[in-house]
C-alpha positions in Angstrom: -5.9 5.6 -24.6 -2.7 7.3 -23.8 0.0 6.7 -21.1 2.5 9.5 -20.4 5.8 9.0 -18.5 8.2 11.8 -18.2 8.1 13.5 -21.7 7.1 10.5 -23.7 3.5 9.6 -24.6 2.6 6.1 -25.5 -0.7 5.5 -27.3 -2.1 2.0 -26.9 -5.3 0.4 -28.4 -7.1 -2.7 -27.2 -9.0 -5.1 -29.3 -11.3 -8.1 -28.6 -12.7 -10.4 -31.3 -15.0 -13.2 -30.5 -15.5 -15.9 -33.2 -18.6 -17.9 -33.5 -18.5 -21.6 -34.2 -19.0 -20.9 -37.9 -17.1 -17.8 -38.9 -19.2 -15.9 -41.5 -18.0 -13.5 -44.1 -19.5 -10.4 -42.3 -17.5 -11.1 -39.2 -14.3 -11.2 -41.2 -15.1 -8.0 -42.9 -16.0 -6.3 -39.6 -12.7 -7.4 -38.1 -10.7 -6.2 -41.1 -12.4 -2.7 -40.9 -11.7 -2.6 -37.2 -8.0 -3.1 -37.8 -7.8 -0.6 -40.6 -9.4 2.1 -38.3 -6.5 1.5 -35.9 -4.1 2.8 -38.6 -5.7 6.2 -38.6 -3.9 7.3 -35.4 -1.0 4.9 -35.7 2.3 6.6 -34.8 5.8 5.6 -33.6 4.5 5.7 -30.0 1.6 3.2 -30.6 1.0 -0.4 -29.7 -2.0 -2.7 -30.1 -2.8 -5.6 -27.8 -5.7 -7.8 -26.9 -7.5 -11.1 -27.7 -7.2 -11.3 -31.5 -8.3 -15.0 -31.6 -6.3 -15.4 -34.8 -4.6 -18.6 -35.9 -1.2 -18.2 -37.5 2.1 -20.1 -37.5 3.9 -16.9 -36.5 2.7 -17.3 -32.9 2.5 -21.0 -32.4 -0.6 -22.4 -34.1 -0.5 -25.4 -36.4 -2.8 -23.8 -39.0 -3.9 -20.4 -40.3 -7.5 -19.1 -40.5 -9.2 -16.1 -42.2 -8.6 -13.9 -39.2 -5.0 -14.9 -39.0 -4.5 -13.9 -42.7 -6.0 -10.5 -41.9 -3.6 -10.0 -39.0 -0.6 -11.1 -41.0 -1.5 -8.7 -43.8 -2.1 -6.0 -41.2 1.5 -6.5 -39.9 3.1 -6.7 -43.3 1.4 -3.6 -44.7 2.2 -1.2 -42.0 5.1 -0.3 -39.6 4.0 -2.9 -37.1 6.0 -5.7 -35.4 4.7 -8.7 -33.5 6.0 -8.8 -30.0 6.4 -12.3 -28.5 6.4 -12.6 -24.7 9.7 -13.1 -23.0 9.2 -16.9 -22.4 7.5 -17.6 -25.7 4.7 -19.4 -23.7 1.0 -19.7 -24.7 -1.3 -17.0 -23.4 -4.5 -19.1 -22.9 -5.1 -22.3 -20.8 -8.5 -23.9 -21.3 -10.2 -25.8 -18.6 -9.7 -29.0 -20.6 -5.9 -28.5 -20.5 -5.3 -27.3 -24.0 -3.1 -24.2 -24.6 -3.2 -21.6 -27.4 -1.9 -18.1 -28.2 -4.9 -15.9 -29.0 -3.6 -12.8 -27.2 -1.1 -10.7 -29.2 0.9 -7.6 -28.7 1.7 -5.5 -31.8 4.0 -2.4 -31.6 5.6 0.2 -33.8 9.3 -0.6 -34.6 10.3 2.7 -32.9 9.3 1.3 -29.5 9.5 -2.4 -30.1 13.1 -2.7 -29.0 12.4 -0.9 -25.8 9.3 -3.0 -24.7 9.6 -6.0 -22.4 6.6 -8.3 -22.9 5.8 -10.6 -20.0 2.8 -12.7 -18.9 1.2 -12.9 -15.5 -0.7 -16.1 -14.5 -4.4 -16.2 -15.0 -6.3 -15.2 -11.8 -8.6 -18.2 -11.9 -5.9 -20.8 -12.6 -7.1 -21.3 -16.2 -8.2 -18.8 -18.9 -6.4 -15.8 -20.4 -3.1 -14.8 -18.9 -2.5 -11.1 -18.3 -0.3 -9.3 -20.8 2.3 -6.9 -19.4 4.1 -4.5 -21.7 6.8 -2.5 -19.9 8.4 0.4 -21.8 12.1 1.1 -20.9 12.6 4.9 -21.1 16.2 4.9 -20.1 18.0 4.8 -16.7 15.3 4.9 -14.1 15.3 6.6 -10.7 17.4 4.8 -8.1 15.4 3.8 -5.0 17.0 2.8 -1.7 15.9 -0.6 -0.4 13.2 -0.6 2.2 14.6 -0.1 5.7 13.6 -3.0 8.0 11.4 -1.9 10.9 10.9 -3.8 14.1 8.3 -3.1 16.8 10.7 -3.3 19.7 8.1 -2.2 22.3 6.0 -5.3 21.8 9.0 -7.7 21.5 9.1 -10.8 23.7 12.6 -10.3 25.1 12.5 -13.1 27.5 11.7 -15.6 24.8 14.4 -14.0 22.6 17.1 -14.4 25.3 16.1 -18.0 25.9 16.3 -18.9 22.2 19.6 -17.1 21.6 21.2 -18.8 24.7 20.0 -22.2 23.5 21.1 -21.9 19.9 24.4 -20.1 20.4 27.2 -22.3 21.8 30.9 -22.8 21.2 30.5 -25.5 18.6 29.7 -23.3 15.6 32.7 -21.0 16.2 35.2 -23.8 16.3 35.5 -24.2 12.5 35.7 -21.7 9.6 35.3 -18.0 10.7 33.3 -17.0 7.7 30.9 -19.9 8.1 30.5 -19.1 11.8 29.6 -15.5 11.0 26.9 -16.7 8.6 25.5 -19.1 11.2 25.5 -16.4 13.8 23.6 -14.0 11.5 21.0 -16.7 10.7 20.4 -17.4 14.4 19.9 -13.7 15.2 17.5 -13.2 12.3 15.5 -16.4 13.1 15.2 -15.4 16.8 14.2 -11.8 15.9 11.5 -12.9 13.4 10.2 -15.3 16.0 10.1 -12.9 19.0 9.9 -9.3 17.6 6.9 -8.1 15.6 7.5 -6.4 12.3 6.6 -2.7 12.3 6.1 -2.1 8.6 5.8 -4.7 5.9 5.4 -4.3 2.1 2.1 -5.7 0.9 1.3 -7.0 4.4 -1.8 -9.2 4.7 -2.9 -9.8 8.3 -4.6 -13.1 7.4 -1.7 -14.7 5.6 -0.1 -17.8 7.3 2.1 -20.8 6.6 -0.9 -22.9 5.6 -1.9 -20.5 2.9 1.6 -20.2 1.7 1.8 -24.0 1.4 -1.5 -24.1 -0.6 -0.3 -21.4 -2.9 2.9 -23.3 -3.6 0.9 -26.4 -4.4 -1.4 -24.4 -6.7 1.6 -22.9 -8.6 3.2 -26.3 -9.0 -0.1 -27.7 -10.4 -0.4 -24.8 -12.8 3.2 -25.3 -14.1 2.5 -29.0 -14.5 -0.7 -28.3 -16.4 0.9 -25.9 -18.8 3.7 -28.3 -19.5 1.6 -31.5 -20.0 -1.8 -30.3 -21.1 -3.5 -33.4 -19.6 -7.1 -33.4 -18.5 -6.1 -34.9 -15.1 -3.6 -32.2 -14.4 -6.1 -29.5 -15.3 -8.7 -31.0 -12.9 -6.0 -31.1 -10.2 -5.2 -27.4 -10.9 -8.9 -26.5 -10.4 -9.0 -28.4 -7.2 -5.9 -26.7 -5.8 -7.3 -23.3 -6.9 -10.6 -24.0 -5.1 -8.9 -25.1 -1.9 -6.7 -22.0 -1.9 -9.7 -19.7 -2.4 -11.7 -21.4 0.4 -8.7 -21.2 2.8 -8.2 -17.5 2.1 -11.9 -16.8 2.7 -11.8 -18.7 6.0 -8.6 -17.0 7.1 -10.0 -13.6 6.4 -13.1 -14.3 8.3 -11.2 -15.7 11.3 -8.8 -12.7 11.4 -11.7 -10.3 11.1 -13.7 -11.9 13.9 -10.6 -12.1 16.2 -9.9 -8.4 15.6 -13.5 -7.3 16.2 -13.7 -9.2 19.5 -10.7 -7.4 20.9 -11.6 -3.9 19.5 -12.4 -1.0 21.8 -14.8 1.2 19.8 -14.1 4.2 22.1 -10.5 4.6 21.1 -9.6 2.2 18.3 -11.1 4.1 15.3 -7.7 4.6 13.6 -6.6 1.1 14.4 -9.8 -0.3 12.8 -9.3 1.9 9.7 -5.8 0.6 9.2 -6.9 -3.0 9.7 -9.7 -2.8 7.2 -7.5 -1.2 4.7 -4.9 -4.0 4.9 -7.7 -6.6 4.8 -9.0 -5.1 1.6 -5.5 -4.7 0.0 -6.0 -0.9 0.1 -3.3 1.6 0.7 -3.5 3.3 4.0 -4.0 7.1 3.8 -2.3 8.9 6.6 -3.0 12.5 7.4 -5.6 12.8 4.7 -6.3 16.5 4.1 -9.8 17.8 4.9 -11.5 21.1 3.8 -13.0 23.4 6.4 -14.4 26.9 5.6 -12.7 27.0 2.1 -9.4 26.1 3.7 -7.4 22.9 3.1 -6.1 21.5 6.3 -3.1 19.2 5.9 -1.2 18.9 9.2 -2.3 16.9 12.2 -2.4 20.0 14.4 -4.7 21.9 12.0 -7.1 18.9 11.7 -7.2 18.4 15.5 -7.9 22.1 16.1 -10.7 22.1 13.5 -12.3 19.1 15.2 -11.9 20.6 18.6 -13.6 23.8 17.5 -16.4 21.9 15.8 -16.9 19.8 19.0 -17.0 22.9 21.2 -19.6 24.5 19.0 -21.7 21.4 19.1 -21.5 21.3 23.0 -22.4 25.0 23.2 -25.4 24.4 21.0 -26.6 21.5 23.1 -26.3 23.6 26.3 -28.2 26.5 24.8 -31.0 24.1 23.6 -31.2 22.5 27.1 -31.6 26.0 28.8 -34.1 27.3 26.3 -37.6 27.9 27.7 -40.5 27.1 25.5 
């Protein structure tokens, strides 16, 4: 597989080796041949990653096995470097609480100093973590921060005025001026978040609430505790927290969907329903999606509306002609 960014091409290979309980000689030979085949297209823009399932002291094991010897010889006999993740943490957490480092990232020395190797938590709480290799190709494109948007038309201005009048008084301006400015800004932001709906949010989930945020926080704390201690009791607690969070997310999605459908007007809310379902499924909303009509690509809203109007007019005329036809 190849990944291209700007003018640089990065070739990356994935490997997965599953060991049986008793590792036989044929499995070792097959793994050795698999690694040697990877050297055929190896270049200075190549990297190799995956579940090697190889034991070696280089990446944190207490012993070394046959597969580990093969991987070490593979690294020493070619222009290949082992890339440790940024935190140096294990890449696998078993359901019994044990941790290990079966997932490896090997890269050519030409790109090894420009790769940042990080780990993402396992989606199920336990299991293999996700390997992320980010290639730094130089100074990137500067992006302006997202401009905050507020839906001022649907704001509860009465409630906003009551909250600001209640919270703002002469006491917080009597002391330090800089501290008073900070308090004033915090009050304005808190009242705005409480009374003014947000117009556009990054990665907005309509079902997310404070209860889910609290459950996610407890799940993350249980995961960190399990990775640090490795105790069976902490691992069981992690699985419980993970199950509670999944159940709460499913219930929140169902409740949000039912509440939306109950207040939906199917005569005029087609676009609103499309946006809601896209956000519910974590899909990017496609606005002004082009359509093709009579070998012509329509991109603007006016062209699409005119095409639909013409199609609707033809359908109405056809129905009128059929109703007046004499058999």
